[in-house]
Phi, psi and omega in degrees: 000319185287329174298317180297317181293328175296319177298317179300319181296318178299317179300316181295319180295324175297317179298321182297338177264020170066039170276090192293340181293345181247024192302323189261004184299312183294326177299324180290329182295320182235086184302133184294331185291339181293340182275333192232349185291144183281144175308138188304319186282354174272342186297320178303322178294317178295318180300316180298319180298310183295315184288336179284341181062027178266156177302140183288330182214166178278154175296139178230155177288153178295141182245072183299333184293339182291338184249005185298320187265010182271161178299145180308133184265168169059047173302320173203167181277118187274119177243108196237153167238155179264134177243111186286173186303316185286322177295320179296331184277349185254121180298320181293320178294318178299319181296323177296320179290323176298323178298318177296314181300317183295338182249016179223183177258023172298127180234007184216142174231148175244117187245132176294123174245343173211116185265184185292339177282342183101000180292134174264151180274353180230162177277106186271145174272357181296129185302315181298320179301320179290322182292331181258008176066032180290345181269355193299331179241023178300142184237000180249115176264328182231102185295323180297318179293320180296317184279345186306313181297330177288318181290326178298334178268008180057037179277145170277124191248120180251130175268127178259126178242127168276120190270284188272343170276094190214090186296321182296315180296314185292322183280324182274342174228075186301341176293344179261000189267154167288137183247159173271185184297332181277355180089007177270160177299125182282140176242139180276189183296340178263012179064032179247140179272155178241147173272158186278115180297340179284341186282121183295327178294322177297313180296318181298319179302314181288327175297318179300318179296317180300320179294316177305311183295318181300323181287347181283341180119009174290150179274337185203151172241123176254133182261118174252158184051031174272065189199172171275156184290349177073037179232141178275166175079016180257158184248132181235174178281356180216157180300132186273079176249164180299316180301315180294319179298310182298319180295326179294315179293320178300317181299319179294312182296323179294319180296315181292323178298316180297326182277326186268334182300317177297340179271003181060036177245128183276165179228155178205168175216151177268145180216165178299148176299322181289349174297337177290345183246005190236122179281343177275207183250010179055024179062020179235002180090010182254088170258104194300322181296329180280324186273336187306320182295348187253011173219165177274323182224152172243133183241086175292140180273093189266048179285119179307328179295335182274353179266079186299333179249017177068200173231171185306121178090351183218095185286327180258101186296323185289341175280343182223061184299325179293321180292323177302314180292312182302306185291323180293316179294320177300320180290328177300318181292322178293320182293321188254337186077009181276154177290153179305327181291355176274355182247139175221094189284151165278135181242154186278123175229042181217165183294138178303143177237358186249331189245275186240013176062025180289150175281142175265104182247205188306311184299311183293319181290318180295325177299319178292315180300315181299320180295317179295320181289321177295328179289340184069039172295168177297336181162205179205160177229128175274130178252116166229118187298337177268359183057043178245118184230152178252131182304321183294344179273352182245144179305136179291150179298141179281000000 
């Protein structure tokens, strides 16, 4: 695995030096659809909803009390780009991104600190991290020095953690892993193992990492893959019911909130775009009304490519990227009763994979940005898995 990851790092560094003939290699390594596509058996329900043209949820009264005890929102409007693990580890790649930031109005970055393989970006003293070799490709020895260029630019810095999609933990401690029907460690479509969200040791391990990261000087920690894989036929340490799933995710978010709030570090989590249209948990443990009190922000992944059945009135999402964002965010507020400022969506800045394979360039990206800003969301985050962005696709600095 580590030889392969070294090869991936070399490939990324070559890309960072503009060898255009290899442009899509890294995109192939980590398919974008694995992050946002809805579990297959939930799609018929969504399809019926969209094609029926019926309201996705009932009107609900505003629930102002849900946000009373949360940290003050909207310090500033967050305009963010995502910096993946390999880009963060490369000085030349970081410098290219700083050049983009310096010439745009980007004021926020999301940096991988724990990726889907389970690799940490720092050398952790946590016993479990050492036992599962999570430190083996760590690239940050001095967190203050690493973060200094970001802080000098007055950037709001978000640490991104992949929580339960953690191949190193699951493979090296199979007692913590999700299993298949045969009792073996289950592997997803990317041949990666997941840890069991029901397992308290798994949750505790990730809480410890979140605390470490918070103490380094990050402003926020965002939890990705803080969910169940959304597949039937898997074996867990607890019965896989909706109530149990939601309670497991809630327990983790509540623990991290309790630990990070005294450090004045905010929390958020990423969720499927269709979670904005679903009163249930989308079979992944994400019932937004239940989880909302335990984070500062919710980041639905509103990639038009991931809306295989579109949204009400717009069957082809990539033809109407702004509408996908607009209607989904509006439905999120109706579903949860939360203020628009509690949402900060992920937006698509990568080539379509579901419809006509079109590239998402300035027009498509700006439509999404405009929709998020008109909604008065807390901000937005551009997702490109290779961390490659074009200045012309982002609003110019004022």
